[in-house]
N, C-alpha and C positions, 0 to 999 in steps of 0.2 A: 504597208510602207516598209521598205527595206532600208535600214540605216547602218552606217558604220559609226560607232561612238567610242569614246575613250573614257567612259565612266562605268562604274559597276551597276548591276541591275537595280539595286535599291535606289541609287541616286537617279538613274534614268526614270524609274517609276515615279519618283517624286517630281521630276521635271514634267512628266506627262500629266500628272495631277494638277500641277501649276497651270499648264496650258489649258487643261479642261476648265479650271476655275476662271481663268482670264477670258475664256470663250463663253462664259455664262452657265456652265454646268453647276447645278446645285445637287449635292449628294444627299439622299434621304435614306431612311431605313429600308425602303423598298428598292432592292437592287435591280428590279425590273421596271422601274418607273421610266417614263419618257425622259429623254435627255437631249440636250443640244449637241453634244459631242461625247464620244466614248473612245478613249485611247487605251489600248491594252498592250502589254508586253507578253507576247506568246512564246517567243524563242529568243535565245541569246547565244548565238554561235552554237558550239557543241556543248555548252555548259549546262549542268544540272544545278539548279538553285532552289533552295528551300528557305524562305524567309517568312517574317511575320505576315500572315494573310496572303501569301502568294507562293506559287510554284512555277518554275520554268524548267522544262517546257510545260506550258499550260496543259493540264490533263484533259481539257475539253477539246483539244485538237482532234482527238481520235473519235469524238462523239458528235461534234457539231459541224455540219456541212458548211454553214456560213462562216466558220472559222477556217476549216481545213482547205476549202476550195480556193479562196483568195491567197492563202499561203502557198498553195501548190502553183498558183498562177505566177507568183513571184519567184519561186525557187523549186521547180518540180523535182529536181534530182537531189535536193537536200535531204539528208537522212536524219530522221528523228533520233536524238541522242540516246534515248532509252530503248526504243523499239527496233531501231535499225531499218525501218521501212522508209521509203522515200515519201515525201509529201504528196507526190502524184499518186502513189499507191493508196495512201490514206484517203485522199480526196475521191479517187475513183470508187472506193468501197462505199463512201457516204453519198456520192452523187446519185446513185440509183434510186435512193429513197428520198431524195431532196426535192423540194418544190421551189428551189431557187431558180430565178430567171435572170440570165445575163442582161445587164443594162449597158449595152454597147454605146448608147447615147451618152451616158454618164462617163464611161471610160474614155470615149473620144473627146469629150469636153475637157476632162481632167488632163488628158495628154496634150491637148491644145494649150491649155493654161500653163502647164509645166514647160512646154517647149518655148513659150514666149512670155516669161514672167514680167518683163518690162512693159508689155503692151496693155496689161490690165490694171496697172497701178498698184500691184501688190508686191 
């Protein structure tokens, strides 16, 4: 998701955690445990941020296809603030070894829901 916000990264991260909790997520010591929802803050404009327990840009962008590819889908020409590479370049490098399968059915349904928010009662 691409958002425009008027709050600092730590406040936005706290808001994302609140949304996760309200959606039923329970955090455990196992950071790989199944979860109902997972909201991460990977990029924040061209800012570089180091805070307690977090880094922006998320250092995993350059290693994890499931993070890099969706980011590149949102903003392919965006340049990583530390590396200078575009998100498309990073994603292309990771895509070759990835076993990700595009879910056009999910994308189409999400697009439909977002295009007509009043029609589904949300």
